[in-house]
TORDO-390687 format. One record per residue: residue number from 1; residue in three letters; x, z, y of N, C-alpha, C in turn. Coordinates in pm, 1 decimal. Example, Ala and Ser with C-alpha at 12.3 -4.5 7.8 and 13.67 -1.06 7.14 Angstrom:
<tormars>
TORMAR num residuo      npx      npz      npy     capx     capz     capy      cpx      cpz      cpy
TORMAR   1     ALA   1319.0    780.0   -569.0   1230.0    780.0   -450.0   1320.0    780.0   -330.0
TORMAR   2     SER   1285.0    708.0   -225.0   1367.0    714.0   -106.0   1290.0    787.0      3.0
</tormars>
This chain:
<tormars>
TORMAR num residuo      npx      npz      npy     capx     capz     capy      cpx      cpz      cpy
TORMAR   1     MET     84.7      0.0   -119.7      0.0      0.0      0.0     88.0      0.0    124.3
TORMAR   2     LYS     61.7    -90.6    216.6    139.4    -99.8    340.0     70.8    -15.2    447.0
TORMAR   3     THR    141.6     84.5    498.0     80.8    179.1    591.4    168.1    197.4    714.8
TORMAR   4     ALA    103.9    239.7    821.6    175.1    270.7    946.2    105.3    386.7   1015.9
TORMAR   5     ILE    183.5    460.7   1091.1    131.1    562.0   1182.6    163.4    513.0   1323.3
TORMAR   6     VAL     61.0    501.3   1406.4     75.1    438.8   1537.7     28.7    535.2   1646.2
TORMAR   7     THR    104.2    540.6   1753.9     60.3    611.2   1873.4     90.0    523.8   1994.1
TORMAR   8     SER     51.1    572.4   2110.3     72.5    496.8   2232.9    102.4    594.1   2346.3
TORMAR   9     CYS    178.4    547.5   2442.5    200.7    631.8   2560.7    239.9    547.1   2679.6
TORMAR  10     ASP    216.0    602.3   2798.5    278.2    550.0   2918.9    395.2    642.8   2950.4
TORMAR  11     GLU    461.5    621.4   3062.2    584.5    696.5   3089.0    558.4    846.1   3106.3
TORMAR  12     LYS    437.7    882.4   3149.7    403.5   1022.9   3166.5    399.4   1096.4   3032.2
TORMAR  13     TYR    369.1   1023.3   2925.3    351.7   1084.5   2793.6    472.5   1063.9   2702.0
TORMAR  14     ILE    585.3   1019.3   2754.8    705.0   1001.2   2672.6    746.5   1130.9   2600.9
TORMAR  15     PRO    747.2   1247.8   2667.1    781.7   1370.5   2594.3    687.6   1397.7   2477.0
TORMAR  16     ALA    560.9   1362.9   2493.4    464.4   1383.2   2386.1    493.8   1292.6   2267.5
TORMAR  17     ALA    521.1   1165.7   2295.3    549.7   1071.3   2187.4    674.3   1111.3   2110.0
TORMAR  18     LYS    772.3   1167.5   2178.2    893.2   1215.6   2110.8    861.9   1333.3   2019.1
TORMAR  19     ALA    786.7   1430.9   2069.5    752.7   1547.9   1988.8    665.7   1510.2   1869.1
TORMAR  20     LEU    570.5   1419.2   1889.6    487.3   1372.9   1778.8    573.6   1312.6   1669.5
TORMAR  21     ARG    663.4   1221.7   1707.5    751.4   1159.0   1608.2    832.3   1263.3   1533.6
TORMAR  22     ASN    890.1   1359.6   1606.3    972.3   1461.4   1542.2    892.2   1543.2   1441.4
TORMAR  23     SER    766.7   1571.3   1474.1    683.0   1650.1   1382.5    648.9   1571.7   1256.5
TORMAR  24     ILE    627.6   1441.0   1269.2    598.9   1358.0   1152.5    719.6   1354.5   1059.6
TORMAR  25     VAL    836.1   1332.0   1117.0    959.1   1326.2   1036.7    985.3   1460.0    967.5
TORMAR  26     ALA    957.9   1570.0   1036.3    984.6   1702.2    981.6    886.3   1742.5    872.3
TORMAR  27     ASN    761.2   1699.4    884.1    655.9   1757.9    800.5    582.2   1661.2    709.0
TORMAR  28     SER    610.3   1531.8    718.3    536.9   1435.4    636.5    633.7   1339.1    568.9
TORMAR  29     ASN    604.6   1306.9    443.0    687.9   1215.1    365.3    605.5   1097.8    313.7
TORMAR  30     SER    518.2   1045.9    397.9    424.9    941.2    354.2    492.1    806.1    336.1
TORMAR  31     GLY    606.7    784.8    400.1    671.8    654.2    395.1    610.9    551.6    488.1
TORMAR  32     ALA    512.8    591.5    568.4    450.2    498.6    663.1    546.9    464.4    775.5
TORMAR  33     GLU    539.3    340.2    824.8    616.4    301.6    942.8    566.4    378.8   1064.1
TORMAR  34     LEU    658.5    415.0   1151.7    622.4    482.7   1276.0    633.7    382.5   1389.4
TORMAR  35     ILE    521.1    356.6   1456.0    515.3    249.8   1556.0    459.0    304.4   1686.1
TORMAR  36     LEU    523.8    268.6   1795.9    481.7    310.9   1929.9    436.0    190.8   2009.8
TORMAR  37     LEU    317.0    202.2   2068.3    267.9    104.4   2165.0    297.8    162.3   2303.0
TORMAR  38     ALA    402.1    109.5   2366.4    453.8    167.2   2490.4    408.1     87.1   2611.4
TORMAR  39     HIS    385.7    158.5   2722.0    335.0     94.7   2843.6    419.5    134.9   2963.2
TORMAR  40     GLY    456.1     34.9   3042.2    535.5     59.3   3161.4    666.8    -15.1   3157.6
TORMAR  41     ASN    768.5     45.7   3215.0    902.1    -13.3   3223.8    974.9      4.3   3090.7
TORMAR  42     GLU   1015.9   -105.1   3030.0   1079.9    -98.8   2898.7   1205.4    -12.0   2899.8
TORMAR  43     ASP   1276.1     -7.4   3009.3   1398.8     72.0   3017.4   1372.7    220.5   2996.9
TORMAR  44     ALA   1251.4    265.8   3025.5   1218.8    407.9   3011.2   1209.9    450.6   2864.6
TORMAR  45     TYR   1205.7    354.0   2773.9   1181.4    384.6   2633.0   1306.5    369.5   2545.6
TORMAR  46     SER   1423.9    373.7   2606.8   1546.8    352.2   2529.8   1562.9    456.1   2419.5
TORMAR  47     GLU   1534.5    582.6   2446.6   1546.5    684.6   2342.1   1440.9    667.3   2234.5
TORMAR  48     LEU   1317.2    642.9   2275.7   1210.5    629.1   2176.7   1232.8    508.6   2086.0
TORMAR  49     LYS   1301.5    407.0   2134.6   1332.7    291.4   2050.2   1425.1    329.6   1935.3
TORMAR  50     THR   1504.1    434.4   1953.2   1591.3    481.0   1845.2   1517.9    573.7   1749.3
TORMAR  51     LEU   1402.7    624.9   1790.4   1329.6    721.9   1708.8   1216.5    659.0   1628.3
TORMAR  52     TYR   1151.8    557.8   1683.4   1042.0    489.6   1614.8   1094.8    367.0   1540.4
TORMAR  53     ASP   1026.4    331.0   1432.2   1065.4    211.3   1357.2   1043.1     84.9   1438.3
TORMAR  54     LYS    942.3     88.1   1524.1    910.4    -29.1   1604.9    844.7     16.9   1734.7
TORMAR  55     VAL    880.8    -46.9   1844.8    816.8    -22.7   1974.2    763.2   -155.8   2025.1
TORMAR  56     ILE    633.3   -159.7   2053.1    567.4   -279.2   2105.5    531.2   -250.5   2251.2
TORMAR  57     MET    578.5   -335.8   2340.7    560.5   -310.9   2483.4    433.2   -375.4   2537.5
TORMAR  58     ASN    358.5   -295.4   2614.6    250.1   -342.4   2702.5    145.3   -428.9   2633.4
TORMAR  59     ALA    104.4   -387.5   2513.7     -9.7   -452.0   2447.5   -138.1   -395.1   2507.2
TORMAR  60     GLU   -220.8   -480.5   2565.2   -338.0   -433.4   2638.6   -467.4   -490.8   2582.8
TORMAR  61     ALA   -570.8   -407.3   2584.7   -705.0   -450.4   2547.3   -759.7   -545.0   2653.8
TORMAR  62     VAL   -875.7   -604.0   2625.9   -933.6   -700.0   2720.5   -966.2   -635.5   2854.8
TORMAR  63     ALA   -985.8   -503.8   2855.5  -1010.2   -429.3   2979.3   -983.8   -282.6   2950.8
TORMAR  64     SER   -958.6   -205.9   3057.6   -933.6    -61.7   3045.5  -1020.3     11.8   3147.3
TORMAR  65     PRO  -1151.8     14.2   3124.9  -1242.2     69.4   3226.6  -1222.6    218.8   3248.9
TORMAR  66     ILE  -1245.6    260.0   3372.8  -1238.3    401.2   3407.4  -1368.8    468.7   3367.0
TORMAR  67     GLY  -1369.2    602.2   3374.3  -1490.2    677.8   3343.5  -1460.8    825.7   3343.8
TORMAR  68     GLY  -1561.1    907.2   3375.1  -1544.0   1051.4   3374.5  -1429.6   1093.4   3465.1
TORMAR  69     GLU  -1340.0   1179.3   3411.9  -1227.0   1227.6   3491.3  -1115.4   1124.4   3502.2
TORMAR  70     TRP  -1124.3   1016.1   3425.2  -1021.6    912.6   3427.9  -1057.3    813.1   3539.0
TORMAR  71     THR   -997.1    832.0   3653.1  -1035.9    757.8   3773.8   -946.8    637.1   3799.7
TORMAR  72     TYR   -852.7    610.4   3711.9   -770.6    490.5   3723.6   -748.5    434.1   3583.9
TORMAR  73     GLU   -718.6    306.9   3576.3   -705.7    240.7   3447.6   -584.7    293.8   3371.1
TORMAR  74     MET   -605.0    312.6   3240.2   -498.2    362.0   3152.8   -490.3    272.8   3029.3
TORMAR  75     PRO   -419.2    162.0   3038.6   -409.3     70.3   2924.4   -357.7    137.0   2797.1
TORMAR  76     ALA   -269.0    235.5   2810.8   -215.7    303.6   2692.3   -326.6    371.0   2612.9
TORMAR  77     MET   -425.9    423.1   2683.1   -536.6    490.0   2615.6   -618.9    391.4   2532.8
TORMAR  78     TYR   -633.5    270.8   2582.5   -719.9    173.3   2515.9   -646.9     91.5   2409.1
TORMAR  79     SER   -515.4    103.0   2400.9   -441.7     15.3   2309.0   -477.1     38.6   2163.5
TORMAR  80     ARG   -536.9    153.7   2130.6   -576.1    179.2   1991.4   -680.6     78.4   1941.4
TORMAR  81     VAL   -757.9     19.4   2031.2   -859.5    -76.3   1986.1   -796.8   -205.1   1934.2
TORMAR  82     LEU   -667.1   -224.7   1962.3   -596.7   -344.9   1917.7   -542.5   -332.3   1776.2
TORMAR  83     ILE   -548.1   -213.5   1718.7   -482.1   -190.2   1589.6   -526.2   -287.9   1480.4
TORMAR  84     PRO   -655.2   -312.8   1461.4   -693.2   -406.1   1353.6   -638.1   -547.1   1373.7
TORMAR  85     GLU   -615.1   -586.6   1497.6   -558.5   -718.8   1525.9   -406.4   -718.0   1513.3
TORMAR  86     LEU   -341.5   -618.2   1572.6   -195.5   -613.6   1571.9   -139.0   -589.5   1433.1
TORMAR  87     PHE   -213.9   -518.8   1350.0   -164.3   -478.5   1218.8   -254.2   -531.7   1107.4
TORMAR  88     ALA   -294.3   -657.3   1122.6   -389.0   -718.3   1028.1   -332.9   -729.9    887.1
TORMAR  89     ASP   -200.6   -728.3    873.5   -140.7   -741.8    741.0   -111.1   -606.2    676.2
TORMAR  90     TYR   -159.8   -497.6    735.7   -144.3   -363.8    678.0   -271.0   -326.6    602.0
TORMAR  91     ASP   -257.1   -228.8    513.1   -374.0   -176.8    440.7   -438.6    -61.3    515.9
TORMAR  92     ARG   -357.4     33.3    557.0   -406.9    149.8    629.6   -318.0    174.0    750.9
TORMAR  93     VAL   -379.7    205.7    863.1   -307.1    245.2    982.8   -370.3    372.8   1036.6
TORMAR  94     LEU   -287.3    473.0   1057.1   -333.1    599.4   1113.5   -296.5    604.8   1260.5
TORMAR  95     TRP   -398.7    611.4   1343.9   -377.1    629.9   1487.6   -372.4    778.9   1518.6
TORMAR  96     LEU   -269.4    821.1   1592.8   -259.4    958.5   1641.7   -234.0    955.3   1791.7
TORMAR  97     ASP   -314.4   1028.8   1868.5   -284.9   1045.4   2009.9   -145.5   1106.4   2024.9
TORMAR  98     ALA    -78.7   1075.5   2134.7     56.6   1126.2   2154.8     60.2   1277.8   2172.1
TORMAR  99     ASP    -49.9   1336.9   2220.2    -52.7   1481.6   2242.3    -93.9   1557.6   2116.3
TORMAR 100     ILE    -33.9   1517.8   2005.5    -61.9   1573.1   1873.4     68.7   1615.9   1809.6
TORMAR 101     ILE     61.8   1719.3   1725.1    173.5   1758.3   1638.8    123.2   1760.1   1494.2
TORMAR 102     VAL    199.4   1696.2   1406.6    166.7   1692.5   1263.2    233.0   1811.4   1195.6
TORMAR 103     LEU    153.7   1889.3   1122.4    203.0   2012.0   1060.7    215.8   2003.0    909.3
TORMAR 104     GLN    152.0   1903.2    847.0    157.7   1889.2    701.4    171.4   1742.2    663.8
TORMAR 105     ASP    202.4   1718.1    538.3    220.5   1581.8    489.6     91.0   1501.9    506.5
TORMAR 106     LEU    105.7   1374.8    544.5    -10.2   1289.3    572.3    -40.5   1191.2    459.3
TORMAR 107     GLU     33.0   1200.1    350.0     12.3   1106.4    240.0   -132.0   1109.9    190.4
TORMAR 108     HIS   -187.3   1229.5    175.3   -324.5   1240.8    125.2   -423.1   1173.1    219.6
TORMAR 109     LEU   -401.8   1187.6    348.9   -491.3   1124.4    446.0   -479.4    972.3    439.4
TORMAR 110     LEU   -357.6    921.5    435.9   -336.9    776.9    437.0   -394.5    708.1    313.8
TORMAR 111     THR   -405.2    779.9    204.5   -455.8    720.3     79.6   -595.6    767.8     43.3
TORMAR 112     MET   -659.9    839.6    130.8   -792.6    896.5    105.1   -896.9    788.8     76.2
TORMAR 113     ASP   -988.7    817.3    -14.5  -1101.8    728.5    -41.5  -1200.7    738.8     74.7
TORMAR 114     LEU  -1222.0    628.9    143.4  -1312.5    628.4    258.3  -1453.5    583.3    221.1
TORMAR 115     ASN  -1478.6    570.9     92.7  -1612.9    535.7     45.1  -1666.2    408.7    110.0
TORMAR 116     GLY  -1577.2    311.1    126.3  -1618.0    181.4    178.2  -1628.5    173.5    329.4
TORMAR 117     LYS  -1602.9    283.9    398.3  -1613.3    283.9    544.1  -1489.6    217.2    605.6
TORMAR 118     PRO  -1502.3    159.2    724.6  -1389.1     91.7    788.0  -1288.7    185.6    853.2
TORMAR 119     CYS  -1326.4    311.6    871.1  -1235.2    405.9    933.9  -1280.1    547.7    903.1
TORMAR 120     ALA  -1195.1    642.3    939.1  -1226.4    784.2    922.0  -1184.5    859.2   1047.3
TORMAR 121     ALA  -1261.7    963.2   1082.4  -1231.9   1044.4   1200.1  -1311.2   1174.3   1189.1
TORMAR 122     THR  -1278.6   1270.4   1274.5  -1359.1   1392.0   1281.4  -1471.9   1373.2   1381.5
TORMAR 123     LEU  -1571.5   1456.5   1370.0  -1674.2   1460.6   1473.1  -1611.1   1496.1   1607.4
TORMAR 124     ASN  -1681.5   1467.5   1713.5  -1631.4   1494.6   1847.1  -1611.7   1643.6   1871.4
TORMAR 125     SER  -1700.2   1725.5   1817.2  -1699.2   1867.0   1852.0  -1752.5   1951.9   1738.0
TORMAR 126     ARG  -1713.3   2079.7   1736.8  -1773.8   2174.6   1643.4  -1911.2   2219.6   1692.3
TORMAR 127     ASP  -1940.8   2192.7   1818.5  -2075.1   2219.9   1872.0  -2161.2   2096.8   1847.8
TORMAR 128     ASN  -2255.1   2106.5   1757.2  -2324.4   1987.4   1709.5  -2397.5   1911.3   1819.4
TORMAR 129     HIS  -2447.9   1980.3   1921.0  -2523.0   1909.1   2025.3  -2432.7   1817.2   2107.1
TORMAR 130     LEU  -2300.4   1835.1   2097.1  -2207.2   1748.4   2169.1  -2167.1   1626.1   2088.0
TORMAR 131     ASN  -2221.2   1613.5   1967.0  -2182.1   1502.7   1880.0  -2273.4   1381.4   1890.9
TORMAR 132     ALA  -2384.5   1394.7   1959.7  -2471.9   1279.0   1979.8  -2406.3   1180.3   2075.9
TORMAR 133     GLY  -2422.3   1052.8   2046.2  -2357.6    949.8   2125.3  -2394.4    951.5   2271.4
TORMAR 134     ASN  -2514.7    995.7   2304.4  -2556.8    995.7   2444.4  -2467.3   1084.1   2530.7
TORMAR 135     TYR  -2403.9   1184.6   2469.9  -2314.0   1273.3   2543.9  -2190.6   1198.1   2593.1
TORMAR 136     GLN  -2161.0   1084.3   2533.1  -2043.7   1005.8   2571.5  -2070.2    917.1   2694.2
TORMAR 137     LEU  -2194.8    902.4   2729.9  -2233.0    808.1   2834.8  -2262.0    877.4   2967.0
TORMAR 138     GLU  -2223.9    812.4   3076.8  -2261.0    865.8   3207.5  -2410.2    847.8   3233.2
TORMAR 139     ASP  -2467.1    739.2   3180.9  -2610.5    712.2   3194.2  -2664.3    669.5   3057.7
TORMAR 140     PRO  -2712.4    763.5   2976.0  -2756.9    729.9   2841.2  -2869.0    626.5   2836.5
TORMAR 141     SER  -2942.0    609.0   2946.1  -3050.0    509.6   2945.4  -2995.0    368.3   2928.6
TORMAR 142     GLN  -2864.8    348.7   2953.5  -2804.5    217.1   2933.6  -2794.6    180.6   2785.5
TORMAR 143     MET  -2792.7    282.7   2699.0  -2784.9    260.3   2555.2  -2874.8    361.9   2484.8
TORMAR 144     PRO  -3005.3    337.5   2481.4  -3097.0    434.5   2419.7  -3062.8    466.6   2275.0
TORMAR 145     GLU  -2998.0    372.6   2205.3  -2962.3    396.3   2066.0  -2855.4    503.1   2050.9
TORMAR 146     SER  -2793.5    540.9   2162.8  -2684.4    638.3   2156.3  -2729.8    773.3   2103.1
TORMAR 147     TYR  -2856.0    805.6   2121.2  -2906.8    935.0   2075.6  -2900.0    947.8   1923.4
TORMAR 148     ASN  -2891.0    837.0   1853.4  -2887.8    838.8   1706.8  -2748.1    813.6   1650.4
TORMAR 149     VAL  -2648.0    812.8   1737.7  -2510.7    786.1   1695.4  -2433.5    917.1   1687.0
TORMAR 150     LYS  -2354.0    933.0   1580.9  -2264.0   1046.9   1567.8  -2129.7   1009.3   1630.8
TORMAR 151     ALA  -2099.4   1068.2   1745.1  -1973.0   1038.9   1812.5  -1857.6   1107.9   1740.8
TORMAR 152     PHE  -1740.1   1047.6   1749.6  -1621.9   1108.4   1688.9  -1514.2   1129.6   1794.4
TORMAR 153     ASN  -1413.0   1208.0   1758.9  -1297.5   1221.4   1846.4  -1198.5   1112.8   1810.8
TORMAR 154     ALA  -1155.0   1036.1   1910.3  -1071.6    919.0   1887.1   -922.6    950.3   1884.3
TORMAR 155     GLY   -886.0   1078.7   1880.9   -745.6   1115.5   1877.7   -679.7   1095.9   1743.5
TORMAR 156     VAL   -758.5   1102.4   1637.3   -710.6   1078.4   1501.0   -806.9    981.0   1435.5
TORMAR 157     ILE   -761.7    861.0   1409.3   -845.7    759.3   1344.5   -765.1    693.8   1233.2
TORMAR 158     LEU   -818.0    697.2   1114.0   -758.0    624.5   1002.7   -833.0    493.1    986.4
TORMAR 159     PHE   -762.2    383.3   1005.1   -820.9    250.3    991.7   -796.4    196.4    851.4
TORMAR 160     ASP   -902.4    155.0    783.7   -888.0     70.5    664.8   -893.4    -72.4    716.7
TORMAR 161     ILE   -778.1   -132.9    732.8   -770.2   -260.3    804.8   -851.8   -371.4    737.9
TORMAR 162     PRO   -839.9   -394.4    607.0   -921.4   -501.3    546.5  -1071.3   -476.5    562.5
TORMAR 163     ALA  -1114.8   -350.4    544.4  -1257.8   -319.6    557.3  -1304.2   -338.0    701.3
TORMAR 164     TRP  -1224.2   -292.2    796.5  -1259.2   -307.0    939.0  -1274.8   -453.8    975.5
TORMAR 165     ASN  -1179.9   -535.7    931.1  -1179.2   -675.5    972.0  -1285.4   -760.0    901.6
TORMAR 166     LEU  -1361.2   -699.8    812.4  -1479.7   -765.1    756.6  -1604.3   -737.4    840.8
TORMAR 167     THR  -1589.5   -651.3    940.7  -1702.8   -616.0   1027.7  -1689.6   -686.0   1162.3
TORMAR 168     ASP  -1787.8   -663.6   1248.5  -1780.8   -715.9   1386.2  -1754.3   -604.2   1486.5
TORMAR 169     ILE  -1694.1   -493.7   1440.6  -1672.1   -379.5   1528.6  -1580.6   -414.4   1645.0
TORMAR 170     SER  -1472.1   -485.1   1618.3  -1380.0   -520.2   1727.6  -1449.7   -605.7   1832.9
TORMAR 171     GLU  -1534.7   -696.1   1788.1  -1610.4   -779.2   1882.3  -1703.2   -692.7   1968.1
TORMAR 172     LYS  -1767.9   -595.2   1905.3  -1856.5   -505.3   1980.2  -1777.8   -422.7   2081.3
TORMAR 173     ILE  -1659.5   -376.7   2041.3  -1575.4   -300.2   2133.5  -1540.0   -384.8   2255.3
TORMAR 174     ASN  -1497.8   -506.3   2232.4  -1457.9   -593.0   2344.2  -1574.1   -620.4   2439.2
TORMAR 175     LYS  -1694.0   -636.2   2384.7  -1811.1   -657.0   2470.2  -1839.8   -534.0   2555.7
TORMAR 176     LEU  -1825.3   -415.2   2496.8  -1848.9   -292.9   2573.4  -1742.4   -273.1   2681.0
TORMAR 177     LEU  -1619.3   -313.8   2651.3  -1511.4   -295.6   2747.7  -1532.9   -375.7   2876.1
TORMAR 178     VAL  -1601.0   -487.2   2866.0  -1623.4   -570.3   2985.5  -1766.9   -558.0   3036.0
TORMAR 179     SER  -1842.2   -463.8   2982.3  -1979.5   -442.8   3027.8  -1981.3   -349.4   3148.2
TORMAR 180     ASP  -2100.8   -325.0   3201.7  -2113.2   -232.4   3314.0  -2151.7    -92.1   3267.5
TORMAR 181     ILE  -2144.3    -66.4   3138.4  -2177.0     65.3   3083.2  -2059.0    159.4   3105.9
TORMAR 182     LYS  -2086.6    277.9   3158.6  -1982.5    374.7   3190.4  -1981.2    488.0   3087.0
TORMAR 183     PHE  -1861.0    517.5   3037.8  -1843.7    620.2   2936.9  -1765.9    738.1   2994.2
TORMAR 184     LYS  -1818.9    859.2   2975.1  -1753.6    978.5   3028.2  -1617.0   1001.9   2964.8
TORMAR 185     TYR  -1606.4    967.2   2836.4  -1481.9    992.5   2763.5  -1416.9    860.9   2722.0
TORMAR 186     VAL  -1433.7    763.5   2806.6  -1368.3    631.5   2802.9  -1360.1    574.5   2661.3
TORMAR 187     VAL  -1240.7    548.7   2609.6  -1227.4    473.2   2485.5  -1299.8    540.0   2368.9
TORMAR 188     GLN  -1307.0    672.0   2369.9  -1376.7    744.1   2263.1  -1524.2    706.6   2258.0
TORMAR 189     GLY  -1587.0    699.0   2374.2  -1727.4    660.5   2378.7  -1748.7    516.4   2338.3
TORMAR 190     VAL  -1660.4    428.8   2386.5  -1670.7    286.9   2351.2  -1663.6    268.9   2200.3
TORMAR 191     MET  -1564.5    330.9   2138.5  -1547.7    314.0   1994.0  -1660.6    380.2   1915.7
TORMAR 192     SER  -1704.3    496.7   1960.1  -1815.2    564.4   1890.9  -1940.4    478.5   1888.6
TORMAR 193     MET  -1971.1    414.9   2000.7  -2091.6    333.9   2006.3  -2076.7    204.6   1927.0
TORMAR 194     ALA  -1957.6    145.6   1927.1  -1936.9     21.9   1851.7  -1940.3     47.0   1701.5
TORMAR 195     ILE  -1883.6    158.4   1659.4  -1880.2    191.5   1516.4  -2015.4    241.7   1468.1
TORMAR 196     ALA  -2090.7    304.5   1559.0  -2230.6    343.2   1532.5  -2245.5    424.6   1404.3
TORMAR 197     SER  -2166.1    531.4   1393.2  -2172.2    627.7   1282.6  -2118.2    575.2   1149.5
TORMAR 198     ASN  -2067.1    452.7   1147.7  -2018.7    393.3   1022.9  -1872.8    432.6    998.6
TORMAR 199     TYR  -1849.3    562.7    987.0  -1714.2    611.2    960.1  -1719.3    726.2    860.3
TORMAR 200     HIS  -1607.3    745.0    790.7  -1593.5    856.3    696.4  -1556.1    980.4    776.5
TORMAR 201     GLU  -1629.7   1086.5    760.2  -1608.9   1206.3    840.3  -1500.5   1294.8    779.7
TORMAR 202     LEU  -1396.1   1318.8    858.4  -1287.9   1409.2    819.7  -1321.8   1552.0    860.8
TORMAR 203     ASP  -1266.7   1649.5    788.1  -1285.8   1787.1    832.3  -1187.3   1817.0    946.1
TORMAR 204     PHE  -1213.9   1923.9   1019.1  -1141.1   1950.5   1142.6   -995.8   1992.4   1121.5
TORMAR 205     THR   -953.7   2018.6    997.8   -812.0   2048.7    976.5   -725.4   1926.8   1004.9
TORMAR 206     TYR   -785.9   1807.2   1006.5   -713.0   1684.8   1037.5   -709.9   1654.6   1187.2
TORMAR 207     ASN   -779.3   1733.6   1266.9   -779.9   1713.5   1412.1   -827.9   1842.7   1476.5
TORMAR 208     ALA   -743.8   1945.4   1465.6   -778.7   2078.3   1515.1   -735.4   2090.2   1661.1
TORMAR 209     TYR   -831.3   2116.8   1748.1   -799.2   2129.1   1889.5   -717.5   2256.9   1912.2
TORMAR 210     ALA   -615.3   2247.2   1995.2   -519.8   2356.9   2009.5   -585.4   2487.1   2053.4
TORMAR 211     HIS   -693.2   2479.6   2129.9   -753.7   2602.3   2181.8   -840.6   2674.6   2079.5
TORMAR 212     TRP   -869.8   2612.5   1963.4   -941.0   2685.8   1857.7   -881.8   2664.4   1718.6
TORMAR 213     ALA   -766.2   2602.6   1709.8   -705.9   2575.6   1579.3   -681.9   2702.8   1499.1
TORMAR 214     ASN   -645.5   2813.0   1566.4   -618.5   2937.8   1495.4   -738.7   2987.6   1418.1
TORMAR 215     GLU   -858.2   2952.6   1462.5   -979.6   2997.0   1394.1   -992.8   2936.2   1254.6
TORMAR 216     LEU   -924.2   2824.3   1230.6   -927.2   2760.9   1099.4   -823.5   2820.7   1005.2
TORMAR 217     GLY   -734.3   2904.5   1060.3   -619.0   2951.7    984.3   -510.0   2847.0    994.7
TORMAR 218     MET   -401.7   2878.9   1064.9   -301.6   2776.3   1091.9   -239.0   2720.2    964.8
TORMAR 219     HIS   -242.3   2795.3    855.2   -188.5   2742.2    729.7   -274.0   2628.1    675.8
TORMAR 220     ASN   -396.7   2615.3    724.3   -485.4   2506.3    680.6   -474.6   2382.3    769.3
TORMAR 221     VAL   -424.8   2398.8    889.9   -425.8   2290.4    988.8   -318.1   2187.5    956.4
TORMAR 222     LYS   -361.4   2063.2    943.8   -269.0   1953.1    914.6   -223.5   1882.3   1041.1
TORMAR 223     ILE   -313.5   1873.5   1138.6   -285.2   1806.1   1265.5   -344.0   1889.8   1377.6
TORMAR 224     ILE   -261.8   1923.6   1476.5   -310.3   2000.3   1592.0   -305.4   1909.3   1714.8
TORMAR 225     HIS   -408.2   1919.1   1798.1   -431.4   1822.3   1905.4   -458.0   1895.9   2036.2
TORMAR 226     TRP   -375.3   1867.6   2135.9   -395.3   1927.1   2268.9   -493.7   1841.3   2347.1
TORMAR 227     VAL   -617.9   1843.6   2302.5   -722.0   1761.7   2362.1   -752.5   1812.7   2502.7
TORMAR 228     GLY   -782.2   1720.9   2593.0   -816.3   1760.4   2728.8   -753.8   1673.2   2835.2
TORMAR 229     GLY   -681.6   1569.0   2791.3   -627.1   1474.7   2887.9   -528.5   1539.7   2983.4
TORMAR 230     HIS   -541.1   1505.9   3111.2   -445.0   1552.2   3211.4   -446.6   1703.3   3229.8
TORMAR 231     GLN   -552.2   1769.5   3186.5   -563.0   1913.1   3208.3   -483.4   1992.9   3106.1
TORMAR 232     VAL   -447.4   1932.3   2993.2   -380.3   2005.2   2885.1   -261.5   1922.6   2837.4
TORMAR 233     MET   -144.8   1948.0   2896.4    -24.1   1876.8   2855.4     86.2   1979.8   2832.4
TORMAR 234     PRO    115.1   2015.7   2707.6    209.8   2125.6   2682.6    351.7   2097.2   2727.8
TORMAR 235     TRP    383.5   1971.2   2756.7    516.6   1941.2   2809.5    522.4   1955.7   2961.8
TORMAR 236     VAL    407.9   1987.8   3022.5    401.7   2005.8   3168.2    377.3   2151.2   3205.0
TORMAR 237     SER    283.6   2217.2   3136.1    248.5   2355.0   3169.8    210.1   2431.2   3043.3
TORMAR 238     LYS    213.4   2562.9   3049.7    182.9   2647.2   2935.2     35.2   2634.9   2897.5
TORMAR 239     THR     10.2   2632.9   2767.8   -127.2   2619.4   2720.3   -137.4   2680.0   2581.3
TORMAR 240     HIS   -250.3   2664.2   2515.1   -272.9   2724.0   2384.1   -173.7   2670.1   2281.5
TORMAR 241     ASN   -123.7   2758.6   2196.7    -30.8   2723.6   2089.7     90.4   2644.6   2140.1
TORMAR 242     GLN    133.2   2682.6   2258.5    249.5   2618.3   2319.0    372.0   2625.1   2227.1
TORMAR 243     HIS    388.0   2736.2   2157.5    507.6   2756.5   2075.5    519.1   2652.3   1965.1
TORMAR 244     ILE    405.8   2600.8   1918.1    410.0   2499.1   1813.3    465.5   2369.2   1868.3
TORMAR 245     TRP    415.5   2327.4   1985.0    466.2   2203.5   2045.1    614.7   2215.7   2077.6
TORMAR 246     GLU    656.2   2332.7   2126.7    794.8   2352.4   2167.9    893.5   2332.3   2052.6
TORMAR 247     GLN    849.9   2356.0   1929.3    939.3   2342.0   1813.6    987.8   2198.8   1794.3
TORMAR 248     TYR    910.8   2101.1   1844.6    937.4   1961.8   1812.4    982.2   1878.1   1932.1
TORMAR 249     LYS    994.8   1937.8   2049.1   1027.2   1860.9   2168.0   1171.4   1810.2   2167.2
</tormars>
């Protein structure tokens, strides 16, 4: 099986991409290629080019719409939607946000039975009322079907590339990206609505948010995620479970 672990960053998130890579090397023996989708000045990525198996510069989606607290375009955030196209000759690709640390081996995740689904992810929240798709939209009346969609967190996504590319999900994503529909949580909302609940649900040990990961028992947590965008960056300021991120910087 041909597999890869992919993340993306702009220059602001370079420290995160380095720590993520270090945690994968330290804690996982999956044999997957480590690939970075980098955005900005190529010269800024000289160190990361020595750490990742491959660095792809400035791969951009058809659009990078703003929304919610994201008041300017962030192509790095949207580059995950390109994975089925960029890695069409792979079997499985695991997307990890750069603000993540891997704590356990990922082999089981990369080879997991997805029961025919094109991808796998965790629900958006442990609070069930926040998992309805309408919560992702600034104006839910633009997509009434959103009330029946189970939104997911887009920080950890396992793509079954052949299964995905048999669907029209990528086409739906591209249409939403150039539409006038506004999403509070940007790419996460776009992907949740395009996938429309057609994903294998992972348990939260695969995407444990740093501010409540301890509640799961840290020995159970496989992936810890400093979710929160610009407000939660452990390489900038102190935050929950800072000591874990510091081990890999």
